[in-house]
All heavy atoms as an XYZ file, in Angstrom:
1050
protein
N      92.716     79.318    114.028
C      92.589     79.492    115.467
C      92.874     78.182    116.188
O      93.392     78.176    117.295
C      91.194     80.037    115.813
C      90.970     80.103    117.307
C      90.991     81.403    115.190
N      92.584     77.052    115.540
C      92.807     75.753    116.184
C      94.245     75.249    116.031
O      94.580     74.218    116.585
C      91.860     74.728    115.596
C      90.433     75.008    115.929
C      89.526     73.978    115.370
N      88.147     74.357    115.658
C      87.158     73.531    115.629
N      87.356     72.262    115.329
N      85.949     73.953    115.895
N      95.056     75.952    115.306
C      96.429     75.504    115.102
C      97.211     75.664    116.387
O      96.861     76.448    117.282
C      97.092     76.299    113.976
O      97.275     77.623    114.360
N      98.320     74.921    116.530
C      99.081     74.977    117.754
C      99.972     76.209    117.899
O     100.598     76.393    118.929
C      99.951     73.708    117.673
C     100.096     73.464    116.218
C      98.816     73.901    115.585
N     100.002     77.080    116.910
C     100.834     78.290    117.001
C     100.254     79.258    118.024
O      99.066     79.215    118.315
C     101.015     78.989    115.632
C     101.655     78.079    114.619
C      99.707     79.523    115.117
N     101.079     80.126    118.533
C     100.623     81.105    119.526
C      99.692     82.132    118.864
O      99.694     82.308    117.655
C     101.829     81.814    120.145
O     102.403     82.703    119.218
N      98.932     82.784    119.690
C      98.025     83.839    119.208
C      98.834     84.940    118.534
O      98.444     85.490    117.518
C      97.196     84.411    120.377
O      96.500     83.313    120.994
C      96.207     85.420    119.914
N     100.004     85.253    119.082
C     100.860     86.283    118.497
C     101.329     85.872    117.110
O     101.306     86.687    116.181
C     102.068     86.522    119.415
C     103.008     87.570    118.901
C     104.124     87.848    119.924
N     104.996     88.865    119.463
C     106.115     88.644    118.762
N     106.481     87.424    118.474
N     106.867     89.649    118.383
N     101.745     84.618    116.950
C     102.193     84.149    115.635
C     101.043     84.129    114.626
O     101.230     84.426    113.450
C     102.821     82.762    115.742
C     104.148     82.780    116.462
O     104.750     83.864    116.584
O     104.591     81.704    116.913
N      99.868     83.794    115.092
C      98.687     83.794    114.231
C      98.378     85.224    113.761
O      98.174     85.452    112.567
C      97.499     83.224    115.010
C      96.215     82.997    114.238
C      96.375     81.747    113.359
C      95.070     82.834    115.190
N      98.374     86.159    114.679
C      98.093     87.560    114.335
C      99.181     88.135    113.437
O      98.887     88.897    112.497
C      97.945     88.393    115.601
N     100.431     87.795    113.706
C     101.530     88.257    112.829
C     101.387     87.707    111.421
O     101.616     88.414    110.441
C     102.876     87.869    113.438
C     103.304     88.713    114.622
S     103.641     90.419    114.221
C     105.126     90.258    113.249
N     101.026     86.445    111.325
C     100.793     85.841    109.999
C      99.699     86.561    109.250
O      99.818     86.847    108.056
N      98.619     86.887    109.959
C      97.512     87.611    109.331
C      97.970     88.983    108.864
O      97.639     89.424    107.762
C      96.336     87.722    110.305
C      95.081     88.221    109.672
C      94.286     87.379    108.923
C      94.701     89.558    109.814
C      93.126     87.852    108.314
C      93.554     90.035    109.216
C      92.757     89.172    108.460
N      98.717     89.691    109.703
C      99.224     91.019    109.330
C     100.138     90.958    108.125
O     100.094     91.825    107.248
C      99.935     91.652    110.519
N     100.949     89.915    108.045
C     101.825     89.725    106.887
C     100.988     89.545    105.619
O     101.268     90.133    104.578
C     102.752     88.509    107.098
C     103.811     88.834    108.149
C     103.413     88.064    105.787
C     104.560     87.631    108.669
N      99.933     88.744    105.717
C      99.043     88.552    104.574
C      98.354     89.830    104.142
O      98.222     90.119    102.950
N      97.919     90.645    105.115
C      97.285     91.940    104.805
C      98.278     92.849    104.097
O      97.951     93.522    103.116
C      96.730     92.599    106.078
C      95.534     91.816    106.619
C      96.366     94.070    105.836
C      94.319     91.809    105.695
N      99.520     92.879    104.597
C     100.534     93.713    103.961
C     100.683     93.341    102.493
O     100.622     94.197    101.616
C     101.878     93.555    104.681
C     103.005     94.226    103.965
C     103.165     95.592    104.057
C     103.875     93.510    103.158
C     104.203     96.238    103.364
C     104.901     94.123    102.471
C     105.064     95.499    102.580
N     100.863     92.057    102.204
C     101.059     91.625    100.823
C      99.785     91.790    100.000
O      99.859     92.012     98.789
C     101.575     90.196    100.761
C     103.030     90.128    101.069
C     103.599     89.653    102.201
C     104.103     90.591    100.259
N     104.967     89.786    102.140
C     105.305     90.354    100.944
C     104.185     91.180     98.991
C     106.558     90.689    100.435
C     105.421     91.507     98.482
C     106.584     91.257     99.201
N      98.624     91.668    100.597
C      97.373     91.838     99.858
C      97.210     93.271     99.358
O      96.542     93.490     98.346
C      96.195     91.447    100.746
N      97.794     94.215    100.025
C      97.690     95.630     99.625
C      98.576     95.977     98.445
O      98.318     96.949     97.747
C      98.031     96.534    100.812
S      96.794     96.551    102.100
N      99.625     95.230     98.234
C     100.564     95.550     97.163
C     100.032     94.957     95.856
O      99.759     93.763     95.775
C     101.972     95.006     97.478
C     102.467     95.676     98.775
C     102.927     95.282     96.328
C     103.778     95.182     99.258
N      99.851     95.760     94.827
C      99.252     95.316     93.570
C     100.188     94.471     92.713
O     100.804     94.965     91.764
C      98.851     96.603     92.885
C      99.759     97.643     93.451
C     100.110     97.203     94.824
N     100.291     93.211     93.067
C     101.168     92.296     92.318
C     100.410     91.061     91.846
O     100.948     89.964     91.752
C     102.409     91.904     93.133
C     102.026     91.359     94.498
C     103.387     93.062     93.241
C     103.186     90.839     95.326
N      99.110     91.235     91.544
C      98.244     90.174     91.041
C      98.278     88.947     91.935
O      98.164     89.052     93.130
C      98.574     89.817     89.592
C      98.267     90.904     88.617
C      99.264     91.549     87.950
C      96.949     91.280     88.412
C      98.962     92.555     87.031
C      96.639     92.292     87.508
C      97.661     92.921     86.829
N      98.510     87.792     91.344
C      98.408     86.519     92.088
C      99.673     86.207     92.884
O      99.734     85.170     93.520
C      98.082     85.353     91.150
C      99.169     85.208     90.064
C      96.703     85.549     90.519
C      99.010     83.993     89.201
N     100.624     87.076     92.899
C     101.837     86.832     93.669
C     101.692     87.160     95.140
O     102.611     86.953     95.924
C     103.017     87.635     93.076
C     103.409     87.241     91.659
C     104.496     88.159     91.136
C     103.846     85.794     91.596
N     100.530     87.685     95.544
C     100.298     87.994     96.963
C     100.517     86.762     97.815
O     101.213     86.807     98.822
C      98.825     88.448     97.205
C      98.424     89.614     96.435
N      97.549     89.521     95.383
C      98.733     90.912     96.539
C      97.345     90.705     94.882
N      98.069     91.578     95.568
N      99.873     85.694     97.413
C      99.889     84.468     98.225
C     101.297     83.911     98.415
O     101.727     83.707     99.547
C      98.949     83.420     97.639
C      98.946     82.174     98.427
C      98.394     81.968     99.654
C      99.603     80.962     98.079
N      98.647     80.681    100.078
C      99.385     80.060     99.121
C     100.334     80.552     96.980
C      99.883     78.764     99.116
C     100.842     79.274     96.970
C     100.622     78.395     98.028
N     102.070     83.652     97.353
C     103.405     83.106     97.590
C     104.306     84.028     98.370
O     105.081     83.587     99.223
C     103.964     82.798     96.195
C     103.053     83.410     95.217
C     101.766     83.706     95.904
N     104.206     85.343     98.121
C     105.020     86.302     98.875
C     104.678     86.267    100.364
O     105.548     86.291    101.224
C     104.842     87.705     98.317
S     105.562     87.944     96.686
N     103.393     86.199    100.674
C     102.945     86.169    102.067
C     103.395     84.883    102.763
O     103.865     84.917    103.899
C     101.433     86.319    102.148
N     103.269     83.756    102.083
C     103.654     82.477    102.676
C     105.166     82.423    102.917
O     105.593     81.991    104.000
C     103.172     81.301    101.796
C     103.763     79.988    102.260
C     101.652     81.211    101.797
N     105.937     82.879    101.966
C     107.398     82.890    102.121
C     107.805     83.820    103.270
O     108.633     83.472    104.107
C     108.093     83.261    100.794
C     109.569     83.547    101.010
C     107.932     82.149     99.786
N     107.210     85.016    103.307
C     107.521     85.961    104.382
C     107.161     85.376    105.741
O     107.941     85.467    106.679
C     106.784     87.307    104.164
O     107.118     87.805    102.879
C     107.167     88.316    105.226
N     105.971     84.763    105.845
C     105.552     84.168    107.109
C     106.485     83.017    107.492
O     106.829     82.855    108.671
C     104.116     83.668    107.015
N     106.913     82.231    106.524
C     107.826     81.113    106.805
C     109.182     81.634    107.306
O     109.729     81.116    108.274
C     107.996     80.249    105.570
N     109.714     82.670    106.635
C     110.991     83.226    107.035
C     110.919     83.827    108.430
O     111.840     83.686    109.245
C     111.465     84.282    105.985
C     112.618     85.107    106.510
C     111.822     83.613    104.669
N     109.785     84.468    108.734
C     109.608     85.106    110.046
C     109.079     84.134    111.109
O     108.865     84.547    112.254
C     108.673     86.299    109.917
C     109.242     87.419    109.062
S     108.138     88.827    108.879
C     108.204     89.507    110.520
N     108.872     82.874    110.708
C     108.370     81.840    111.609
C     107.026     82.247    112.228
O     106.843     82.146    113.436
C     109.397     81.486    112.658
C     110.641     80.840    112.070
C     111.610     80.452    113.163
C     112.732     79.615    112.677
N     113.730     80.122    111.875
N     106.101     82.645    111.368
C     104.744     83.014    111.765
C     103.760     82.096    111.053
O     104.135     81.281    110.223
C     104.438     84.476    111.435
C     105.423     85.470    112.039
C     105.395     85.415    113.547
N     106.316     86.440    114.104
C     106.988     86.257    115.214
N     106.877     85.168    115.921
N     107.780     87.205    115.638
N     102.484     82.242    111.326
C     101.460     81.371    110.763
C     101.308     81.557    109.259
O     100.828     82.597    108.811
C     100.133     81.608    111.457
O      99.098     80.865    110.819
N     101.680     80.530    108.508
C     101.523     80.575    107.060
C     100.055     80.475    106.663
O      99.640     81.047    105.674
C     102.365     79.463    106.430
C     103.855     79.656    106.631
C     104.671     78.549    106.027
C     104.643     77.259    106.766
N     105.173     77.198    108.102
N      99.264     79.765    107.450
C      97.848     79.622    107.156
C      97.141     80.968    107.314
O      96.331     81.362    106.480
C      97.187     78.547    108.041
C      97.773     77.179    107.698
C      95.693     78.544    107.920
C      97.390     76.079    108.661
N      97.430     81.691    108.377
C      96.811     82.996    108.592
C      97.264     83.970    107.502
O      96.465     84.784    107.027
C      97.191     83.541    109.980
N      98.522     83.916    107.109
C      99.017     84.785    106.031
C      98.297     84.480    104.735
O      97.884     85.391    103.999
C     100.526     84.612    105.872
N      98.086     83.201    104.453
C      97.379     82.797    103.232
C      95.938     83.313    103.250
O      95.450     83.859    102.267
C      97.328     81.268    103.107
O      98.611     80.756    102.926
N      95.274     83.135    104.386
C      93.877     83.566    104.496
C      93.738     85.067    104.271
O      92.810     85.514    103.603
C      93.317     83.172    105.853
N      94.638     85.841    104.809
C      94.552     87.302    104.699
C      94.759     87.777    103.259
O      94.178     88.786    102.864
C      95.567     87.957    105.618
N      95.538     87.062    102.480
C      95.770     87.515    101.104
C      94.509     87.452    100.263
O      94.385     88.179     99.281
C      96.867     86.699    100.394
O      96.469     85.334    100.336
C      98.201     86.833    101.087
N      93.560     86.618    100.658
C      92.340     86.491     99.863
C      91.384     87.667    100.067
O      90.351     87.738     99.417
C      91.652     85.158    100.150
C      92.494     84.005     99.668
C      93.030     83.112    100.563
C      92.766     83.838     98.328
C      93.822     82.065    100.124
C      93.554     82.799     97.864
C      94.083     81.898     98.783
N      91.733     88.607    100.961
C      90.943     89.823    101.076
C      91.126     90.712     99.842
O      90.308     91.545     99.531
C      91.304     90.582    102.334
C      90.898     89.870    103.631
C      91.426     90.638    104.840
C      89.405     89.705    103.723
N      92.256     90.500     99.145
C      92.453     91.158     97.861
C      91.927     90.201     96.813
O      92.544     89.193     96.484
C      93.953     91.421     97.624
O      94.128     91.947     96.341
N      90.757     90.491     96.290
C      90.110     89.589     95.347
C      89.522     90.392     94.188
O      89.519     91.624     94.240
C      89.041     88.757     96.071
C      87.965     89.636     96.694
O      87.254     90.333     95.993
N      87.876     89.583     98.010
N      89.030     89.729     93.142
C      88.521     90.472     91.969
C      87.432     91.496     92.271
O      87.250     92.440     91.522
C      87.984     89.361     91.074
C      88.761     88.168     91.455
C      89.017     88.280     92.932
N      86.713     91.337     93.377
C      85.664     92.283     93.702
C      86.197     93.606     94.235
O      85.568     94.642     94.077
C      84.696     91.666     94.723
C      84.013     90.446     94.199
C      84.293     89.212     94.743
C      83.092     90.524     93.156
C      83.695     88.070     94.260
C      82.478     89.387     92.671
C      82.771     88.158     93.215
N      87.335     93.583     94.890
C      87.885     94.819     95.492
C      89.061     95.398     94.744
O      89.473     96.517     95.024
C      88.296     94.568     96.966
C      87.100     94.150     97.803
C      89.419     93.576     97.082
N      89.596     94.664     93.773
C      90.791     95.120     93.050
C      90.631     96.491     92.391
O      91.519     97.332     92.513
C      91.301     94.040     92.088
C      92.214     94.595     91.019
C      92.035     92.963     92.854
N      89.543     96.770     91.664
C      89.467     98.113     91.037
C      89.570     99.247     92.042
O      90.317    100.211     91.818
C      88.101     98.095     90.337
C      87.839     96.651     90.063
C      88.432     95.915     91.246
N      88.876     99.142     93.157
C      88.963    100.182     94.176
C      90.314    100.202     94.856
O      90.915    101.248     95.062
C      87.830     99.992     95.226
C      87.981    100.969     96.381
C      86.461    100.150     94.567
N      90.814     99.013     95.174
C      92.096     98.890     95.858
C      93.230     99.456     95.000
O      94.060    100.232     95.490
C      92.374     97.424     96.202
C      93.717     97.187     96.831
C      94.033     95.712     96.959
O      93.200     94.845     96.714
N      95.252     95.414     97.332
N      93.293     99.080     93.741
C      94.381     99.523     92.892
C      94.264    101.030     92.573
O      95.270    101.723     92.506
C      94.419     98.721     91.603
C      95.024     97.331     91.756
C      95.062     96.690     92.991
C      95.539     96.659     90.676
C      95.586     95.420     93.132
C      96.085     95.403     90.801
C      96.107     94.790     92.032
O      96.641     93.538     92.156
N      93.045    101.531     92.390
C      92.873    102.976     92.174
C      93.332    103.757     93.387
O      94.003    104.787     93.258
C      91.415    103.292     91.858
O      91.020    102.734     90.621
N      92.988    103.263     94.572
C      93.401    103.920     95.798
C      94.915    103.859     95.974
O      95.557    104.840     96.360
C      92.701    103.294     97.039
O      91.293    103.353     96.825
C      93.074    104.011     98.307
N      95.508    102.695     95.656
C      96.968    102.564     95.744
C      97.656    103.553     94.805
O      98.638    104.183     95.187
C      97.388    101.133     95.431
N      97.134    103.695     93.580
C      97.731    104.644     92.654
C      97.617    106.066     93.174
O      98.547    106.855     93.117
C      97.101    104.537     91.267
C      97.718    105.516     90.328
C      98.856    105.322     89.576
C      97.301    106.854     90.088
N      99.145    106.478     88.892
C      98.218    107.430     89.189
C      96.255    107.639     90.557
C      98.101    108.725     88.719
C      96.134    108.949     90.095
C      97.051    109.474     89.199
N      96.434    106.403     93.721
C      96.202    107.754     94.232
C      97.165    108.064     95.398
O      97.813    109.112     95.420
C      94.761    107.906     94.700
C      94.379    109.265     95.275
C      94.532    110.353     94.218
C      92.958    109.234     95.801
N      97.315    107.112     96.327
C      98.219    107.306     97.460
C      99.664    107.453     96.941
O     100.405    108.335     97.378
C      98.105    106.147     98.462
C      99.219    106.188     99.508
C      96.734    106.158     99.137
N     100.055    106.570     96.033
C     101.406    106.623     95.465
C     101.689    107.898     94.718
O     102.750    108.492     94.835
N     100.688    108.369     93.944
C     100.900    109.603     93.181
C     100.988    110.806     94.124
O     101.730    111.756     93.850
C      99.803    109.816     92.151
O      98.544    110.003     92.764
N     100.249    110.763     95.244
C     100.365    111.832     96.237
C     101.771    111.824     96.881
O     102.351    112.872     97.132
C      99.302    111.699     97.315
C      97.862    112.017     96.877
C      96.883    111.661     97.975
C      97.729    113.465     96.471
N     102.294    110.635     97.115
C     103.629    110.522     97.711
C     104.721    110.952     96.718
O     105.729    111.525     97.127
C     103.888    109.094     98.178
C     103.061    108.630     99.376
C     103.266    107.137     99.634
C     103.415    109.440    100.629
N     104.518    110.672     95.441
C     105.509    111.044     94.420
C     105.402    112.524     94.012
O     106.340    113.066     93.419
C     105.352    110.169     93.179
C     105.800    108.723     93.318
C     105.497    107.962     92.038
C     107.299    108.650     93.627
N     104.284    113.147     94.266
C     104.103    114.520     93.877
C     103.667    114.644     92.434
O     102.871    113.868     91.946
N     104.243    115.584     91.720
C     103.850    115.878     90.343
C     104.410    114.900     89.317
O     104.158    115.053     88.129
C     104.298    117.296     89.949
C     103.533    118.366     90.717
O     102.407    118.060     91.148
O     104.069    119.468     90.879
N     105.148    113.898     89.758
C     105.769    112.978     88.815
C     104.751    112.118     88.077
O     104.891    111.818     86.913
C     106.776    112.084     89.513
C     108.017    112.806     89.998
S     109.140    111.714     90.878
C     109.534    110.495     89.636
N     103.706    111.638     88.788
C     102.720    110.757     88.178
C     101.849    111.524     87.213
O     101.605    112.702     87.367
C     101.870    110.094     89.263
N     101.378    110.818     86.191
C     100.534    111.470     85.184
C      99.120    111.651     85.690
O      98.847    111.484     86.856
C     100.542    110.604     83.902
O      99.859    109.413     84.143
N      98.188    111.922     84.795
C      96.802    112.154     85.148
C      96.151    110.969     85.814
O      96.777    109.968     86.131
N      94.872    111.087     86.039
C      94.118    110.084     86.788
C      94.148    108.729     86.105
O      93.897    108.599     84.912
C      92.674    110.550     86.942
O      91.924    109.570     87.576
N      94.464    107.726     86.863
C      94.423    106.350     86.398
C      93.266    105.685     87.110
O      93.216    105.664     88.329
C      95.743    105.596     86.702
C      95.598    104.121     86.359
C      96.887    106.213     85.951
N      92.321    105.165     86.339
C      91.173    104.504     86.944
C      91.079    103.070     86.489
O      91.290    102.774     85.321
N      90.766    102.194     87.390
C      90.548    100.789     87.070
C      89.051    100.603     86.959
O      88.327    100.718     87.966
C      91.152     99.884     88.140
C      92.646     99.943     88.176
C      93.310    100.892     88.938
C      93.392     99.078     87.395
C      94.694    100.955     88.944
C      94.783     99.141     87.382
C      95.421    100.066     88.171
N      88.559    100.359     85.760
C      87.113    100.271     85.533
C      86.752     98.868     85.060
O      87.568     98.108     84.578
C      86.660    101.329     84.490
C      86.825    102.732     85.039
C      87.415    101.171     83.202
N      85.469     98.563     85.173
C      84.983     97.221     84.829
C      85.113     96.912     83.341
O      85.259     95.758     82.961
C      83.531     97.064     85.279
N      85.062     97.941     82.492
C      85.111     97.704     81.046
C      86.473     97.241     80.565
O      86.617     96.695     79.494
C      84.728     98.982     80.274
C      83.312     99.447     80.487
C      83.161    100.257     81.767
O      84.098    100.972     82.182
O      82.090    100.146     82.376
N      87.496     97.434     81.358
C      88.853     97.093     80.968
C      89.484     96.283     82.070
O      89.333     96.609     83.253
C      89.635     98.383     80.707
C      90.986     98.179     80.070
C      91.648     99.524     79.729
O      91.293    100.543     80.290
N      92.582     99.501     78.826
N      90.189     95.236     81.732
C      90.820     94.402     82.749
C      91.941     95.182     83.453
O      92.498     96.119     82.891
C      91.363     93.109     82.159
O      92.568     93.358     81.451
N      92.234     94.754     84.658
C      93.308     95.382     85.425
C      94.622     95.256     84.675
O      95.408     96.179     84.592
C      93.402     94.760     86.836
C      94.623     95.258     87.583
C      92.148     95.066     87.633
N      94.853     94.084     84.080
C      96.078     93.852     83.324
C      96.193     94.832     82.166
O      97.248     95.423     81.929
C      96.153     92.417     82.813
C      97.469     92.083     82.133
C      97.457     90.690     81.546
N      96.410     90.460     80.600
C      96.437     90.852     79.319
N      97.464     91.522     78.844
N      95.434     90.609     78.508
N      95.090     95.018     81.433
C      95.104     95.968     80.294
C      95.390     97.397     80.758
O      96.161     98.112     80.133
C      93.766     95.932     79.564
C      93.521     94.654     78.796
C      92.105     94.554     78.249
O      91.303     95.487     78.498
O      91.801     93.554     77.593
N      94.753     97.776     81.858
C      94.998     99.135     82.394
C      96.464     99.307     82.783
O      97.084    100.314     82.470
C      94.085     99.394     83.606
O      92.724     99.227     83.215
C      94.288    100.787     84.139
N      97.017     98.296     83.468
C      98.402     98.395     83.899
C      99.368     98.386     82.717
O     100.427     99.030     82.766
C      98.725     97.267     84.893
C      98.027     97.479     86.229
S      98.346     96.176     87.418
C      99.990     96.619     87.956
N      99.022     97.695     81.638
C      99.891     97.647     80.464
C      99.955     99.025     79.773
O     100.920     99.330     79.097
C      99.414     96.586     79.469
C      99.520     95.162     79.999
S     101.211     94.660     80.399
C     101.873     94.424     78.777
N      98.924     99.836     79.969
C      98.894    101.159     79.350
C      99.569    102.234     80.208
O      99.771    103.348     79.769
C      97.443    101.567     79.076
C      96.795    100.705     78.037
C      95.304    101.026     77.864
O      94.754    101.856     78.565
N      94.669    100.321     76.941
N      99.919    101.858     81.442
C     100.573    102.809     82.352
C     102.029    102.995     81.986
O     102.677    102.078     81.479
C     100.531    102.295     83.798
C      99.199    102.332     84.439
S      99.411    101.693     86.127
C      97.862    102.153     86.811
N     102.540    104.160     82.326
C     103.966    104.395     82.196
C     104.682    103.898     83.444
O     104.044    103.511     84.439
N     105.998    103.937     83.426
C     106.785    103.450     84.561
C     106.529    104.246     85.832
O     106.495    103.701     86.927
C     108.275    103.465     84.236
C     108.641    102.419     83.264
C     108.984    102.583     81.944
C     108.681    101.005     83.494
N     109.218    101.378     81.344
C     109.044    100.376     82.289
C     108.426    100.207     84.609
C     109.168     99.003     82.164
C     108.557     98.829     84.487
C     108.929     98.250     83.285
N     106.319    105.536     85.682
C     106.079    106.377     86.866
C     104.724    106.015     87.490
O     104.611    105.939     88.714
C     106.138    107.880     86.500
C     105.764    108.744     87.682
C     107.526    108.248     86.004
N     103.730    105.756     86.655
C     102.421    105.359     87.198
C     102.488    103.989     87.863
O     101.856    103.763     88.898
C     101.353    105.369     86.109
C     100.982    106.769     85.685
O     100.856    107.633     86.574
O     100.821    107.018     84.482
N     103.250    103.065     87.275
C     103.433    101.758     87.920
C     104.158    101.902     89.262
O     103.817    101.242     90.239
C     104.177    100.798     87.009
C     103.365    100.268     85.821
C     104.278     99.479     84.879
C     102.222     99.416     86.295
N     105.155    102.799     89.274
C     105.866    103.070     90.533
C     104.910    103.650     91.565
O     104.937    103.271     92.751
C     107.042    103.994     90.289
N     104.036    104.559     91.132
C     103.049    105.153     92.054
C     102.113    104.080     92.564
O     101.761    104.057     93.764
C     102.263    106.238     91.334
N     101.707    103.162     91.710
C     100.825    102.081     92.103
C     101.474    101.182     93.165
O     100.883    100.861     94.193
C     100.440    101.256     90.864
C      99.447    100.107     91.037
C      98.090    100.658     91.461
C      99.321     99.363     89.731
N     102.725    100.801     92.923
C     103.430     99.948     93.885
C     103.751    100.698     95.184
O     103.603    100.122     96.281
C     104.708     99.405     93.255
C     104.492     98.403     92.121
C     105.820     98.084     91.440
C     103.833     97.122     92.650
N     104.175    101.933     95.079
C     104.470    102.728     96.288
C     103.218    102.923     97.116
O     103.257    102.783     98.349
C     105.080    104.071     95.888
C     105.382    105.043     97.028
C     106.436    104.432     97.971
C     105.861    106.369     96.498
N     102.120    103.238     96.466
C     100.847    103.397     97.179
C     100.401    102.107     97.846
O      99.926    102.131     98.999
N     100.535    100.986     97.164
C     100.185     99.704     97.762
C     101.065     99.374     98.932
O     100.589     98.875     99.977
N     102.365     99.661     98.827
C     103.287     99.430     99.917
C     102.910    100.290    101.129
O     102.863     99.811    102.259
C     104.729     99.755     99.482
C     105.753     99.554    100.547
C     106.245     98.293    100.810
C     106.205    100.621    101.306
C     107.197     98.084    101.807
C     107.141    100.432    102.309
C     107.648     99.174    102.562
N     102.607    101.570    100.875
C     102.209    102.465    101.970
C     100.918    101.994    102.627
O     100.795    101.989    103.862
C     102.045    103.903    101.436
N      99.952    101.574    101.823
C      98.692    101.042    102.382
C      98.967     99.793    103.202
O      98.370     99.600    104.272
C      97.709    100.757    101.262
C      97.143    101.998    100.628
S      96.185    101.722     99.101
C      95.110    100.392     99.523
N      99.853     98.939    102.714
C     100.186     97.716    103.457
C     100.805     98.021    104.803
O     100.460     97.395    105.802
N     101.703     98.998    104.843
C     102.329     99.389    106.095
C     101.285     99.928    107.071
O     101.294     99.608    108.257
C     103.459    100.413    105.830
C     103.935    101.061    107.131
C     104.629     99.759    105.103
N     100.374    100.744    106.560
C      99.344    101.348    107.414
C      98.359    100.294    107.915
O      97.981    100.279    109.084
C      98.600    102.475    106.653
C      97.363    102.913    107.402
C      99.541    103.653    106.422
N      97.917     99.395    107.038
C      96.865     98.439    107.418
C      97.340     97.214    108.172
O      96.560     96.557    108.852
C      96.079     97.993    106.182
C      95.253     99.060    105.569
C      95.185     99.195    104.184
C      94.559     99.971    106.338
C      94.408    100.189    103.608
C      93.785    100.964    105.771
C      93.720    101.079    104.394
N      98.617     96.871    108.081
C      99.087     95.642    108.752
C      99.086     95.796    110.278
O      98.870     94.827    110.990
C     100.392     95.145    108.212
S     101.843     96.117    108.652
N      99.304     97.006    110.778
C      99.280     97.218    112.237
C      97.894     96.970    112.834
O      97.735     96.142    113.730
N      96.858     97.665    112.339
C      95.519     97.376    112.849
C      95.089     95.933    112.602
O      94.396     95.329    113.432
C      94.623     98.338    112.064
C      95.517     99.450    111.636
C      96.875     98.831    111.453
N      95.517     95.341    111.488
C      95.169     93.945    111.179
C      95.744     93.019    112.251
O      95.086     92.060    112.677
C      95.688     93.536    109.804
N      96.950     93.296    112.711
C      97.556     92.489    113.773
C      96.706     92.548    115.034
O      96.378     91.513    115.624
C      98.979     92.979    114.076
C      99.566     92.354    115.315
C     100.088     91.083    115.258
C      99.511     93.003    116.544
C     100.606     90.480    116.411
C     100.013     92.411    117.678
C     100.566     91.143    117.616
O     101.055     90.560    118.743
N      96.334     93.752    115.462
C      95.598     93.890    116.714
C      94.191     93.310    116.615
O      93.691     92.703    117.563
C      95.576     95.354    117.161
C      96.933     95.820    117.602
C      97.641     96.731    116.843
C      97.491     95.345    118.776
C      98.894     97.151    117.249
C      98.756     95.759    119.189
C      99.457     96.666    118.414
N      93.539     93.479    115.466
C      92.216     92.897    115.272
C      92.299     91.375    115.281
O      91.505     90.692    115.959
C      91.579     93.420    113.981
C      91.235     94.908    114.122
C      90.345     92.606    113.595
C      90.883     95.598    112.817
N      93.262     90.817    114.541
C      93.420     89.352    114.485
C      93.803     88.795    115.862
O      93.288     87.751    116.273
C      94.470     88.969    113.456
N      94.659     89.506    116.576
C      95.053     89.043    117.898
C      93.855     89.013    118.837
O      93.619     88.041    119.553
C      96.147     89.959    118.481
C      96.742     89.415    119.762
C      97.905     88.658    119.710
C      96.164     89.652    120.990
C      98.459     88.151    120.865
C      96.695     89.150    122.166
C      97.862     88.387    122.088
O      98.398     87.870    123.240
N      93.068     90.083    118.836
C      91.893     90.153    119.704
C      90.872     89.069    119.369
O      90.340     88.405    120.278
N      90.621     88.869    118.073
C      89.657     87.831    117.679
C      90.142     86.436    118.036
O      89.390     85.611    118.573
C      89.370     87.941    116.188
C      88.514     89.106    115.727
C      88.474     89.171    114.219
C      87.124     89.005    116.315
N      91.395     86.158    117.717
C      91.939     84.825    118.008
C      91.987     84.566    119.506
O      91.641     83.472    119.961
C      93.345     84.693    117.393
N      92.370     85.578    120.252
C      92.430     85.432    121.717
C      91.030     85.168    122.294
O      90.839     84.302    123.135
C      93.043     86.674    122.342
C      93.380     86.479    123.804
O      93.952     85.428    124.162
O      93.049     87.393    124.612
N      90.056     85.911    121.807
C      88.679     85.746    122.273
C      88.147     84.357    121.896
O      87.520     83.701    122.717
C      87.791     86.831    121.665
C      86.519     87.048    122.436
C      85.763     88.301    122.013
N      86.619     89.462    121.874
C      86.644     90.255    120.800
N      85.859     90.015    119.796
N      87.433     91.291    120.756
N      88.405     83.938    120.668
C      87.934     82.611    120.234
C      88.615     81.504    121.017
O      87.972     80.526    121.407
C      88.152     82.427    118.738
C      87.223     83.218    117.830
C      87.693     83.131    116.387
C      85.800     82.707    117.966
N      89.916     81.630    121.230
C      90.627     80.599    121.953
C      90.232     80.542    123.419
O      90.060     79.478    123.981
C      92.147     80.817    121.837
C      92.677     80.412    120.481
C      94.155     80.615    120.371
N      94.616     79.979    119.151
C      95.877     79.963    118.768
N      96.785     80.559    119.507
N      96.223     79.366    117.655
N      90.060     81.682    124.056
C      89.668     81.676    125.461
C      88.225     81.218    125.616
O      87.874     80.572    126.598
C      89.876     83.047    126.105
O      89.025     83.996    125.505
N      87.380     81.522    124.649
C      85.989     81.060    124.683
C      85.892     79.555    124.551
O      85.049     78.916    125.159
N      86.777     78.986    123.740
C      86.748     77.540    123.534
C      87.236     76.806    124.783
O      86.732     75.752    125.125
C      87.607     77.157    122.349
C      87.451     75.687    122.008
C      88.206     75.183    120.792
N      88.366     76.136    119.712
C      89.539     76.600    119.306
N      90.638     76.232    119.921
N      89.606     77.426    118.319
N      88.235     77.362    125.465
C      88.770     76.663    126.653
C      87.833     76.798    127.834
O      87.862     75.949    128.715
C      90.141     77.237    127.042
O      90.029     78.639    127.260
C      91.177     76.946    125.977
N      86.992     77.836    127.869
C      86.100     78.004    129.021
C      84.727     77.363    128.805
O      83.958     77.271    129.737
C      85.919     79.489    129.339
O      85.259     80.133    128.252
N      84.432     76.933    127.551
C      83.114     76.327    127.326
C      83.101     74.891    127.859
O      84.089     74.177    127.791
C      82.765     76.339    125.832
O      83.577     75.445    125.125
N      81.952     74.443    128.408
C      81.896     73.111    129.002
C      81.950     71.990    127.973
O      82.238     70.849    128.310
C      80.560     73.113    129.744
C      79.758     74.183    129.093
C      80.727     75.180    128.569
N      81.677     72.290    126.680
C      81.667     71.239    125.667
C      83.025     70.983    125.019
O      83.135     70.139    124.164
C      80.652     71.626    124.557
C      79.256     71.683    125.084
O      78.946     71.015    126.053
N      78.422     72.502    124.456
N      84.062     71.710    125.404
C      85.352     71.500    124.766
C      86.120     70.368    125.366
O      86.018     69.953    126.424
C      86.255     72.699    124.788
O      85.805     73.856    125.286
């Protein structure tokens, strides 16, 4: 919020990070988000921060939901239920998937990213705008 970039660029950077955080590509979220933000000339710091919303605590639910959304989009092509459980690492579960299930996982993550990046932009814009206007109107700034 204290960076010199515009509120719009900050919110766009955050939305870019949210988009990449939804796609199940392990630790590649961060570099993809930073490169995308740099190419689009948006806040790389905000994009980086947003990618950390995808973390080990939410990955089992996030990846299971991504697979479910992707399998619904693909129809009958995807196999039976794929669950990401604590007893087995995400990597192990993904290694046991077939190509169609991996495609469902990526398609579902992409769809979730498209859906969530819009609201993320407006939420980030509102918060950043409120914080920035509050700082300029306070007598201690």
